C-alpha positions in Angstrom: -42.8 -92.9 38.7 -42.9 -91.9 34.9 -44.8 -88.8 35.4 -42.3 -87.8 37.9 -39.5 -88.6 35.3 -41.1 -87.3 32.4 -41.4 -83.7 34.5 -37.5 -84.1 35.5 -36.4 -84.3 32.1 -38.4 -81.3 31.1 -36.7 -79.3 33.9 -33.3 -80.2 32.8 -34.3 -79.4 29.4 -35.5 -75.6 30.3 -32.5 -75.1 31.9 -30.3 -76.0 29.2 -32.6 -73.7 27.0 -31.8 -71.1 29.4 -28.4 -71.3 29.4 -27.8 -71.8 25.5 -30.1 -68.5 25.3 -28.4 -66.6 27.9 -24.6 -67.7 26.3 -26.3 -66.6 22.8 -27.0 -63.4 23.7 -23.3 -62.9 25.6 -21.4 -65.5 24.1 -18.1 -63.4 24.9 -19.7 -63.0 28.4 -18.5 -59.3 28.7 -18.8 -57.3 31.6 -22.2 -55.9 32.5 -22.7 -52.3 30.3 -19.4 -53.4 28.2 -21.6 -53.9 24.6 -20.2 -51.4 22.6 -18.7 -49.4 25.0 -15.6 -51.3 25.6 -14.5 -51.4 21.5 -15.2 -47.5 21.7 -12.2 -47.2 24.3 -9.2 -48.0 21.3 -11.6 -47.6 18.4 -12.4 -43.9 19.5 -12.4 -42.2 16.2 -15.7 -44.3 15.5 -17.6 -41.8 18.0 -18.0 -40.1 15.0 -19.4 -42.1 13.0 -21.9 -42.8 15.3 -23.2 -39.3 15.3 -24.3 -40.0 11.7 -27.8 -39.7 11.0 -28.6 -43.3 9.8 -27.1 -45.9 12.1 -27.0 -49.9 11.2 -29.2 -51.8 14.2 -26.4 -53.8 16.0 -24.2 -51.1 15.9 -26.9 -48.9 17.6 -27.3 -51.5 19.7 -23.7 -52.1 21.1 -23.5 -55.2 19.4 -20.2 -55.2 17.6 -19.8 -58.8 18.3 -22.6 -59.8 16.1 -20.4 -59.3 13.4 -17.4 -59.2 14.3 -15.0 -61.8 16.6 -13.1 -59.6 18.6 -10.4 -62.2 19.4 -9.3 -63.5 16.4 -10.7 -64.4 12.7 -9.8 -66.0 9.6 -11.5 -63.2 7.7 -10.8 -59.2 7.0 -11.7 -56.9 9.8 -12.0 -59.6 12.6 -15.8 -61.0 10.8 -17.1 -63.2 12.2 -17.8 -65.0 8.7 -17.5 -64.5 5.4 -18.2 -60.7 4.6 -21.3 -62.1 2.0 -22.4 -64.4 4.8 -22.7 -62.2 7.5 -25.0 -59.4 6.2 -27.2 -62.4 4.7 -27.4 -63.8 8.5 -29.9 -60.9 8.8 -31.0 -59.6 5.9 -31.8 -63.5 3.9 -34.4 -62.2 2.2 -32.3 -59.8 0.1 -32.3 -62.4 -3.1 -35.6 -63.6 -3.1 -36.5 -66.8 -4.3 -36.9 -67.6 -8.1 -35.1 -64.7 -9.1 -35.0 -63.6 -13.1 -31.7 -60.8 -12.2 -29.5 -60.4 -9.4 -27.5 -57.4 -8.7 -24.0 -58.4 -9.4 -22.5 -57.0 -5.8 -25.4 -58.6 -4.4 -24.2 -62.1 -5.8 -20.4 -61.4 -4.8 -21.2 -60.4 -1.3 -19.8 -57.0 -2.2 -22.8 -55.1 0.1 -20.2 -52.4 1.3 -19.8 -51.1 -1.8 -23.2 -49.8 -1.7 -24.0 -49.9 2.4 -22.0 -48.7 5.2 -22.2 -51.5 7.8 -21.6 -49.0 10.6 -23.7 -45.4 9.7 -23.8 -43.0 7.1 -25.5 -39.6 6.1 -28.3 -41.4 3.5 -30.8 -43.3 3.9 -30.5 -47.3 3.9 -26.7 -46.6 5.1 -25.5 -45.8 1.6 -22.2 -44.9 1.2 -24.1 -42.0 -1.4 -27.2 -40.9 -2.2 -28.8 -41.6 -5.4 -28.0 -41.6 -8.7 -24.3 -40.9 -7.3 -24.3 -44.4 -5.8 -25.2 -46.0 -9.1 -23.4 -44.1 -11.6 -20.1 -44.6 -9.4 -20.2 -48.2 -11.3 -22.2 -47.6 -14.1 -19.7 -44.3 -15.2 -20.7 -44.8 -19.1 -24.3 -44.4 -18.1 -23.6 -41.7 -16.4 -21.4 -40.2 -19.3 -24.5 -40.9 -21.5 -27.5 -39.6 -19.1 -25.5 -36.4 -18.7 -24.8 -35.5 -22.2 -28.0 -36.6 -23.9 -30.2 -34.1 -25.9 -33.4 -35.4 -24.7 -33.8 -36.9 -21.0 -36.1 -39.5 -19.4 -37.8 -38.2 -16.3 -37.7 -41.5 -14.4 -33.7 -41.3 -14.8 -33.3 -37.8 -13.5 -35.6 -39.2 -10.4 -33.4 -41.8 -9.7 -32.3 -45.2 -10.8 -34.5 -47.1 -8.3 -37.6 -45.7 -10.4 -37.4 -48.6 -12.8 -35.0 -51.0 -10.9 -34.4 -52.8 -7.7 -31.2 -52.2 -6.2 -30.7 -56.0 -5.1 -32.4 -58.4 -7.1 -35.7 -58.6 -9.5 -38.6 -61.9 -9.6 -40.2 -59.9 -12.6 -37.8 -59.2 -15.2 -33.7 -58.7 -16.4 -31.6 -56.0 -15.6 -33.0 -55.7 -12.3 -36.3 -54.2 -13.8 -39.1 -53.6 -11.0 -41.8 -55.2 -13.5 -41.8 -56.5 -17.4 -41.6 -54.0 -20.7 -44.3 -52.8 -21.8 -45.9 -53.0 -18.0 -42.9 -50.9 -16.7 -43.6 -48.2 -19.2 -47.4 -48.2 -18.7 -47.6 -47.0 -15.5 -46.3 -43.7 -16.6 -47.5 -43.5 -20.5 -51.2 -43.4 -20.8 -51.5 -45.6 -24.4 -55.1 -44.7 -24.7 -54.3 -40.7 -25.3 -54.9 -39.7 -29.0 -51.6 -38.1 -29.2 -49.7 -41.3 -28.2 -51.9 -43.5 -30.8 -51.3 -41.0 -33.8 -47.2 -41.1 -32.9 -47.6 -44.9 -33.3 -49.6 -45.0 -36.3 -52.1 -46.5 -34.5 -50.4 -49.8 -34.0 -51.1 -51.3 -30.3 -47.4 -50.4 -29.0 -48.9 -51.5 -25.7 -48.5 -55.3 -26.2 -44.9 -54.7 -27.7 -41.7 -54.0 -26.4 -40.7 -50.0 -26.1 -37.1 -50.6 -25.7 -37.4 -52.0 -29.1 -37.0 -48.8 -30.5 -36.8 -46.4 -27.2 -34.0 -45.6 -25.0 -35.1 -45.7 -21.5 -31.9 -43.9 -20.3 -32.3 -40.7 -23.0 -31.4 -40.3 -26.2 -29.8 -37.5 -28.6 -33.4 -38.2 -30.8 -36.8 -36.7 -30.2 -39.0 -39.1 -28.3 -35.8 -40.8 -27.0 -35.5 -43.5 -30.1 -32.2 -44.5 -30.2 -29.5 -42.9 -31.7 -29.8 -44.8 -35.1 -33.4 -45.4 -36.2 -33.9 -47.8 -39.3 -35.5 -45.7 -41.5 -38.9 -46.8 -42.0 -39.2 -46.3 -38.4 -38.0 -42.7 -38.6 -40.6 -42.4 -41.7 -43.4 -43.8 -39.6 -43.5 -46.5 -42.5 -43.9 -49.4 -39.9 -46.8 -51.0 -42.8 -44.0 -51.1 -45.0 -42.4 -54.4 -43.0 -45.8 -54.9 -40.5 -49.7 -55.9 -41.5 -51.6 -52.9 -41.0 -52.4 -52.2 -37.5 -56.4 -53.2 -37.7 -55.3 -56.6 -39.2 -55.6 -59.4 -36.5 -51.7 -59.6 -36.5 -50.7 -55.9 -36.6 -47.0 -56.9 -35.9 -46.8 -59.9 -38.0 -43.8 -59.1 -41.0 -45.1 -59.6 -44.4 -42.1 -62.0 -45.3 -39.9 -64.0 -43.5 -36.2 -64.0 -42.5 -34.0 -62.0 -45.1 -36.7 -61.9 -47.6 -38.5 -59.3 -45.8 -35.1 -56.6 -45.7 -34.4 -58.3 -49.3 -37.2 -55.3 -50.9 -35.1 -52.5 -49.6 -31.2 -53.7 -49.3 -31.3 -56.1 -52.5 -27.8 -54.8 -53.4 -26.3 -55.9 -50.4 -28.4 -59.3 -50.4 -27.2 -59.9 -54.0 -23.8 -59.4 -53.2 -24.2 -61.5 -50.2 -25.5 -64.4 -52.3 -22.8 -64.1 -54.9 -20.3 -65.5 -53.0 -19.3 -68.7 -51.7 -19.8 -68.8 -48.3 -22.5 -67.4 -46.4 -22.4 -66.3 -42.6 -25.7 -69.2 -41.1 -27.3 -66.8 -39.4 -28.1 -65.3 -42.8 -29.6 -68.2 -43.4 -31.2 -69.2 -40.4 -35.3 -68.5 -39.7 -34.5 -65.0 -38.4 -32.5 -64.1 -41.3 -30.6 -60.5 -40.6 -32.9 -60.0 -37.3 -29.9 -62.6 -35.6 -27.7 -59.7 -35.1 -29.4 -56.6 -36.1 -32.3 -54.6 -34.7 -35.2 -53.4 -37.3 -36.4 -50.7 -35.4 -33.3 -48.8 -33.9 -30.0 -49.5 -32.0 -27.0 -47.6 -29.9 -25.0 -49.8 -32.6 -24.0 -48.6 -35.5 -25.6 -50.9 -38.6 -28.6 -51.2 -36.2 -26.7 -53.8 -34.5 -28.0 -55.6 -31.6 -25.0 -55.3 -29.2 -21.2 -54.0 -29.3 -19.9 -56.2 -32.0 -17.7 -57.8 -29.2 -20.5 -59.3 -27.6 -22.6 -59.9 -30.2 -20.5 -62.0 -31.8 -19.5 -63.8 -29.0 -22.9 -65.0 -28.3 -22.1 -68.0 -31.0 -17.9 -67.5 -30.8 -17.7 -67.4 -27.0 -14.6 -69.6 -27.6 -12.4 -67.3 -29.6 -13.6 -64.5 -27.3 -12.5 -66.5 -23.7 -9.4 -67.6 -25.4 -8.8 -63.6 -26.1 -9.6 -63.0 -22.3 -7.2 -65.7 -21.2 -4.4 -64.8 -23.8 -1.0 -63.3 -22.8 -1.0 -60.9 -25.7 -4.2 -59.1 -26.7 -5.0 -59.0 -30.7 -6.4 -55.4 -30.6 -9.0 -55.8 -33.6 -11.1 -58.7 -30.9 -10.0 -56.7 -27.6 -11.2 -53.5 -29.0 -14.4 -55.6 -30.6 -13.9 -54.7 -34.2 -14.3 -58.7 -35.7 -15.2 -56.7 -39.3 -11.3 -55.8 -39.4 -10.4 -59.1 -40.7 -14.2 -61.1 -41.4 -16.9 -59.9 -43.5 -20.3 -60.7 -41.1 -22.5 -61.4 -44.2 -20.2 -63.6 -46.8 -16.9 -63.8 -48.3 -15.1 -65.9 -51.1 -12.6 -66.7 -48.4 -12.1 -69.4 -45.3 -13.4 -67.9 -42.5 -15.0 -65.3 -43.8 -11.7 -63.3 -44.3 -12.1 -60.1 -46.2 -8.8 -61.0 -48.1 -7.5 -64.0 -50.3 -4.5 -63.8 -48.5 -3.7 -64.2 -45.0 -0.5 -62.2 -45.3 -2.0 -59.3 -47.1 -5.0 -59.6 -44.5 -2.3 -59.1 -41.6 0.0 -56.7 -43.9 -3.1 -54.2 -43.5 -1.9 -53.6 -39.9 1.4 -56.0 -39.3 4.6 -54.6 -41.6 5.5 -58.4 -41.4 8.5 -57.5 -43.9 10.5 -55.5 -40.9 8.6 -58.2 -38.7 11.1 -61.2 -39.8 13.2 -62.4 -42.3 11.3 -65.7 -42.2 10.5 -66.9 -46.1 6.6 -67.2 -46.1 3.9 -67.1 -49.3 3.0 -69.4 -51.5 6.6 -70.7 -52.4 7.4 -71.9 -49.0 6.0 -75.0 -48.3 5.1 -75.8 -44.7 7.4 -78.7 -43.6 4.6 -80.1 -41.3 2.7 -80.7 -44.0 3.5 -80.1 -47.9 -0.4 -79.3 -48.8 0.4 -75.9 -46.9 2.3 -72.9 -47.7 4.2 -71.2 -44.7 1.8 -67.7 -43.7 1.5 -65.7 -40.5 -1.0 -68.3 -39.0 1.1 -70.8 -39.3 3.4 -69.4 -36.2 0.9 -67.4 -34.7 -3.1 -67.6 -33.5 -4.7 -64.7 -34.7 -7.4 -65.0 -31.4 -4.6 -65.6 -28.9 -3.1 -68.1 -27.0 -1.6 -68.8 -23.3 2.0 -68.1 -24.7 3.3 -64.0 -25.8 2.6 -62.8 -29.2 -0.1 -65.5 -30.1 2.6 -68.3 -30.6 1.4 -71.9 -30.1 4.1 -72.7 -28.1 5.9 -71.2 -24.6 9.1 -70.7 -26.5 10.3 -69.6 -29.8 12.9 -72.5 -29.7 10.2 -74.8 -29.2 7.9 -73.3 -32.2 11.1 -73.2 -34.5 12.2 -76.9 -33.8 8.4 -78.2 -35.1 9.9 -77.4 -38.6 13.1 -77.4 -38.1 13.8 -80.9 -36.4 17.6 -80.7 -36.9 17.8 -78.0 -34.1 15.8 -79.7 -31.6 18.2 -80.9 -28.4 
């Protein structure tokens, strides 16, 4: 009896599995031979897409309902789910586990920025082929690569020579491998010319991109546009130990002491001030902000100024981004228009003692307002302070127009002029 019961249960479960499988294969119960064809009755222009050299597999199989719901949907284009989930249903391995970098468009689920979901003239259903596709978003890189005097061969061949288009488990910036391992796939470091060019230093253990621009440059040997003089003169041992040393890349002195040997005037002027920018005094010293070898940026800065300062002063950058009125020096990444990056005798490392004079270098405040300001005008909210530009405006921006601290001018004015409050 028990055996017969088990057999009956097996038959029922098997039947349910067959029914479920059949339903999953044709969940919309389309007529025989209707898959794909029934959609083309209305989407006549889609016939041309089917003539493309590369057709997306579900489209080729007529499985339109794999991605679209033919009846109704909460999503654009009648998609069966959110756009980022539709593709991942089949392409789940696009983002592998433990990635070190992921392409932004992949994270956002914007697959169709690169791929045509139906058909294309390019392999992998790409909307455009080769670098033309990448340069569609990375236009600044495109302009730079086209103009540079010395071009890097892999860039000419295609971005995916060095980069993974979706994600990388090996390195940042979607690189297929870490530097220098990636570079060593093409550059043979045991050649005499290579050794001579690098003064005998074992650069195969270093980071090539600290000196060389992998996307091309106007400098020979694709060095970055701004090269530190010791590097340009091949005097690595001015800062580093000899190449025959057990520690050839170790620097001869720590922190700012190393820079002091050549930049004594700058350093002496820096230390003569009352207020120091803390990175100068840190263990890294000058290297907190500057690249010691070469850089795209002037003054050998590691990054564009806005990005560099934003590493520590992210609150300021975020405040500016949320501000209704953008302050040009911050928005354009020109922090040193107001601040001295190394040291100053003034608060906030301002490059002028008077806030009024500092703001006056760009703003003609005498035409701006007749409100009295200056050392003789005491701030009614605090008798220890005088009225100046920052009494009413926040230079790094607020959520209100013209950097004011309150949503309306009347609210701002009545902070001092209490008798006008209503």
